[in-house]
N, C-alpha and C positions, 0 to 999 in steps of 0.2 A: 397747683399745677399750669402754667399759662397753657394759655388756649391754643398757642401755635406748637406746643408739644402735644396737647393731644389731640389734637388734629392729625398729627403726623403718625401718630403710635396707632389710631383708627384707621387711616388710612392704611399702612402697613398691615395692620391684622386684616382688613378686608381683603387685600391682596393677597394675602394668606391663603385666605377663606376660597379664595377663588379657585386659587393654583390646587388646593386638596382638592375640589369638587371636581373643577375640570380636567387634573390630572388624572382622574380615575379612567377619563374615557380613553379608548385606544382604537382608530380605524384601523379597517383592513379586518382579513380572515387570518385568523389564529390558527397556527399550525396542528394538524391533526395526521400521527404519522397512519401510512397505507397498510390497509386489513394485509393479512398475511394470504398469500395465495391457498386456492383451494386443492391443488392438485392434493392426488393423495398417493403417488408413487413418481417413480424417476422413469421408469421404462416400462412398455406396454408388457411385455410375456416376461415367462420367467429366465432364469440365467441356469440352463440344464449343466454349463461347463463347470462352473462351482460347486453345486447338488451334487456332481459325481468326481470331483476332487476331493472333498472332507476333509483337505488340510487347511483350506482356508472359510470362514461361515460369516454370512450377513447377518449383524445385529442389529434390527431395526428399533429407531426409539432411543437408541444409545449414543451419548457425546466421549470422546476422547477424554481417559484419563491421562493428566500429565502431557509432558510435550509429543506433540505426535509421534514421531521418529521414535521416539523410545519403544515402539512395537518392536523393530528391528534388534533391539539388544544387541547396538554394539558401540562398544565404550570408543572407538576411534570415530565413529559418527558422532556422536555427543559430545565429543573435543572439537570437532570441527564445528560442529553448528554454534558451540560457545563461542569459540575464535570468531567466525563472521557475524555472529551478534554483535559482539564487542569492537569490533573492528572495521566493518563494512561502510566504504563513504557515502553511499547513499542512504544507508539509513540515517550517517550523520548527519546528513542534509536536511533529512524528512524530520530530521527531531529539531534541527534549527529552526524549519518552518512552523511546526509548532510551537515552540516556543515566540516566536515571532505573534501567530495569530493570539496565542493566551495574552502576550501583553499590549494588543490592539484592542482586547476585549476591555481591556483594564483603561484604556485612555478614552473609548468612547463612552464607557459609564462615568467619565468626568463630565460630562455634558450634561448631565441631569441635575447637577450641582451650581447654585451661584457660581460665576466667574469675579474673584477679588482679584484686582490689580491696584497696583500701587503707584503714583507717579511724584514727580518734582517736576517744576518748572521756575525759570526766570524768564525775564522779555522787558524789553523798553518798547514805548508804544506814545504817540503824538495822536489825538484825536483832529479832525479839520473842522473850521469854521459850518463848514453847510452841514456836516454830520451833527454839532451839537446845538444848532439853530440861532437866530440870530440875539439871542437876548445873552449870550453868552459870545464874549468879544474875544476871547483866547484863552487858550490850556494848555500850560506848560507840557513840553515832554515827559514823562515819568516812566518809573520802573518798576517791574512788581516782582514778586514770588512767590510760590505757592507750593503746596504738600500734602498729600493727603491720598486716602484708599477710595475706589470708586467699586460697585457691587452693579452686574450684569447679568439675568437671568430668562432666558427665553421658557415663557410659559408652554410646557408641554402638553397642552390640553387635549392635545390629539393622539399622542402617541408618539409623535414622531422618533421623538429622540431614542425610546423603550425598543422602539421597533431596530433601531440603527444598533443597540447594544444586543438584541437578537440576534439580530444578524450576524454580528461579530463571534458571538457565541456558537451558532451554527456554523460558521469558517473554520472555528478553534475544532466543533468538531468533526468536522471536515478533515481538517488536519491530521487529528490523533489517529481516526482511522484510516487513512491515507496511510500513516505509519504504521501502523498494524496490519494492514495488506501488504505493504513492503517488507515487513519482518516476517509474512507467511509466505509470501512470494521467495524470500529472499532464501528462506530453510529448504524452501523446494528444489531451488537450482541447488545447492548445495546438496541434497539427496542425490538429483538426478548426475551429477558429476561424480559424486563418490559413487553411483552406483556402475555408469560408466565406467571406471576405472577399475571396477572389480571385474567387468564384464570383459575387459581387453586383456587385462591380467590373465585370467581365466582361457582366454581365447589363444593368447600369447603360449601358455605353458601347453595348451592344447594340441596348437602347430610345431614346437618342441618335441613333443613327444612323437608327434606325424614324422618328423625331420629324421629322428631318431631310428622310427622302424622303416623309413626309406633307404637310409643307411643300412642297414640289418638286409633288407632285402636287396639291395646292389651289391653286398659281399654275398649274397645266397647265388645271384644269379651269376656274379665273376667266377665263385667257384665251380657252378655248372658247367661255365664256358669252358673256363682251364680243364675242368676234369670230359670236355667233349661232350656236353650232354646239352649245354647251351649254345645259344648262337651269339654274334656281335649285336645282331637287332635285339636281343634279351636285354643287352650290357647297356644300347641307349635308350632302351624304352624306360631301364631304371635311373637311368642317368638323369633323364628327361623329368621324368616323375619327383625326383629329389630337386633338381632346379625350380620345377614350377611352383612346390611346394615352399622351398626358401624363399619367395618370392611374396608369400603372404605374411611374414612376419614384418617387414618396414610401414606398409600400413597400419598395423594393428598397433605396434610401439609408437607411431602419430598420434593415432586417436587416444592410445592412452596421454602422451604429452600433451596436448592439447585440453584434455578433460584436467590434468594437473596444476595447467596454466592458468584455465576457469576459474578452478577451486580457489589458487590463492588470489587472484584478484576478488573474488566472492569476499574471501576472509580479508580484504584488504592489504594484504600482500603483494609484492614484486613476485614474481615466477624464481629471480634469483634467489630471494632471501628465504622463502620458504618452502619447503617439500612435504605435499599434503602425506597422510597415513598412508600405506599400501591397505587399501583394502581387499579386502577376499569374500567372492561370495561363499566360501564353506564357513565362514564364521557371521556372516549375518542369518538372522532368522525372519523368517517369514512371516509377516503378521498374522495370526491365526484369526483373531476378530476383527470384522470390519465394522466399527460403529457407524451406524447409518440414522441419522436424524431424520425425521421427517421434514419435507418439503419447507412446512410450516416454519420448524426451528431453523430452518437454514439462512431465511431470509432474517432471522435474527440475528445468527453467527458469523457470517459472512464480513468480512470488515469492509470489502468494497461495495458491499451492497446497503451496508451503513452508510457511509462514505455518501454514497448516490440520495441515500435519504437525508443527510446531512445538510448536502446541495439543494434538495428541494425544502427543505426547513429555510433557508437563507434568503432563496429564490421569493418564498411566501412573504420572510417579513421585509424582502425589498416594495414589495406589494402595498403594502401598509403605509412604507414611508412614500413610495410614490404616491398613494391617496391622499396621505396629509399634507400634502404639497398645494393640493387645488384647494385648500383652507388659508383663511388670512394666518399669520404670524402675529405674539403678542410677544413684546417686547418690554422687562422689566426692569430700572436703572435708576441707581441711587449714587450718590457721591458724599463725602464729607471731606472738607479741605481746610488750612490753614491758609490764608491771603494775608498779601503785606504789601507796604511800598518798602522796605526796605529790610535786611534779613534780621536785623534784631527786634526787630519788632514781630516776625512770622507766628509764631508761638503766644504772643503776648495778647492780654484783653483784647477783644473784640476782635479777632483775628479768625474766627470759625466762621466758615459759609458752607453748606449744605444745598444738594439738590435732588429731588423725584420727579421720575418723568416713566409715564409709560406710554408707549406706542405701539399700533398695528396698521402693519401694511398687506397686504392680500392681490391676487393676481388681479387687473381688470382685462389686458389683451397681452397674449402674450404666442399669436398667433398658432396656437394648438400646441403649442410645446409639450405643456405639462399634461393635458387629455393622452396627447400620444407616448408619453411617458407612461405612463399608466398601463394604455395598452399595453405596450412594449414588454412590460412586468408582467400582464396576466400572461402574456406570448411565453417567457420567461418561465413561468410557473408550469405551463402545460409540456414545455420541454424536458422541464427536469423531470416531471413526473414522467413520461414516456421513457426518459434515463434513466430510471428509478426501475422503470416495470420493464426493463430490456435487460438492465443487470439481473434481474431475477430470472428473467427468461433463459439466458446466459450461462449463470449459475447451474440451472438443471440441465442444462445441456451439456455440461464439462461432467455432473456428477454421473448423468446419463451415459457418455462416450466410456468414462472410466470403469464405470460395472461393465458395459457391454467388453471392453477391453481385457479386463479381469477375466469373463467368463470364455472368453476364445484363446486368452493364455493357457488356462489352465489345459483349454483343450490340445491346445498346440505342445504343450509340455508332455503332454501324456502318449502325443501323436510322436515327437520326436526322442523319447524314450522307449519307446518300441523300434521306432527308428534303428536307435544306435546299439540297441540289444541285438537286433538284427543282423547287422552290416558287422558287429562285433562278433558273433555267432558264424555268419559268411565268410569275413576274411581270414580268420581262425582256419577254416575249414580248404579256403582256398589255399593257404600256405601249406597245409599239410598235404594236400595234394599235390602241390608244385613240389616240394619235398621227394615224395613218393615217385615222383614224374608221371604221374598221371594228367597232367595239366598243365599248359606252358605260363610263361610269367605274364603275359597280359592277362588271363583270369586274376591274378593276384592284386595288377596293378588297377584293375576295374573295382574290384574287391575292398581294396585299400582306402579309392577315389569315395566310395559311399561310405565307408566308416569316416573318414574326414569330413565328411558334407556333414554327417551323422553329428558327429561330436562337436562341430562347431557349432551347427544349430540347435543343439540343446541346450549349450551355452548361451546361446543368445536370446532363445526362447525364457530361461532361466533369469537373465538380468531382463530382461524387458517385464518378467513377471513383478519384480521388485520395483521397477521403475514408473509402472500403472498401478501400483498398489500407492505408494506414494504420491502419484497424483491425482489418487481416487481421495487420501486426505489431506490433501492440501484443498480437493474441490470441492468439501466437506465442511473447510472453515479451519479445519486444524486446532491449536491448540499451542499457541507460542508462548513461554514466560517472558518476561521482560527485559527488554535488551538492559546490557549491562552499561551501556553509554551511556543512555537516556533517560531509562527508566520509565518509560510509557507502556502503558499495559497494553497485551495484544486486543483486547478489548474496551478502550476508555470507555467511562462513564460519560 
């Protein structure tokens, strides 16, 4: 074997050995997921309203089975959810951002390997006498041709490129959890709008029934007036009550229309092109069991918390990259080419040429830039940790608010039920007394007004209970299947 070939192989082997040894070193801190919070519960005291109601129970330590909205047992709600998950434009944008982040991981990983490029060139050149020296009096202009590959490799002995890939992977995870959070938020918004539609429809029916009663009262008063047992004041009072109750319908119809339009937009449809189902409170089932996971489990379930954790991971990797910038960089290059003075001899005998080189470069004076960059990376990591901890605290607060709301909803609904029963009995007695001539129309109108308020209050309390139940399930992290359009899991790995 020629000596030059042996030397080349030994040099390449030594370089490969150095790369293997030094490449095992990675500067900067390795990411460690934050510890689970030590909180034992969400609220400080008991929940007497839920305990007294009996139709809803809290199941500590349990996770929702299947899509969280399936607890309401509504085929219309299931269909609206599927349509929204398939057609929502914000989800499509989040899915595209996730795909972009995954491609950037692949692109960053390419830097871990040698970069091979091919090049070809041609030119014409003349050397001057001063360059060649006094011994060469003239050197005619000449043309040259070359072609061949070259290899360049930055020795990642400090792990800077590995940290770059790690950062991209963490950002891709962040995008995946952002998509999952968007899915969860979307389904929560769909449920809220569906329950708003159901509430408005129930209130509209209640007001329409009240208006019918107003019409019957007006006929009753007019009959009494015509018979001489009533007064014109009684007729005007009944007409005034009818007109006042009729003013309740337009705002409720507007509320329902706005909720329908909002639901169409959530589903990725124009309001004129799609009409949501007619959600009815009577066809919804109140979720009996409320799967209340432990606080430590919540931090591993909620996608917004996991997204904050992924951001913390990315900033930790950036700290490693900033640390590696403080040290010298080693670059290895090699090339082999065919060189000749004419195209016909480019691949002939004696045209082969090669080069092998190693270089090292490092900072000597940069005005403090690199160390300031590292300190900034440390500060960014501290900020990301604080943001993560804040996301956990906010999630605990949201669950606590939802639990307290459900507890008060149960108390309010029971009170509204009693008020509705009492107001109904009072109205019937007032009407019977008026027919018997024992009381005036004002007593009937007062009783009717109380009955109207009780009816509408009961419907609103019932709808609020459905909405707060959905809010609790979303605050607990829910359970959302993969979006049909993108196929991203609700809790990506």
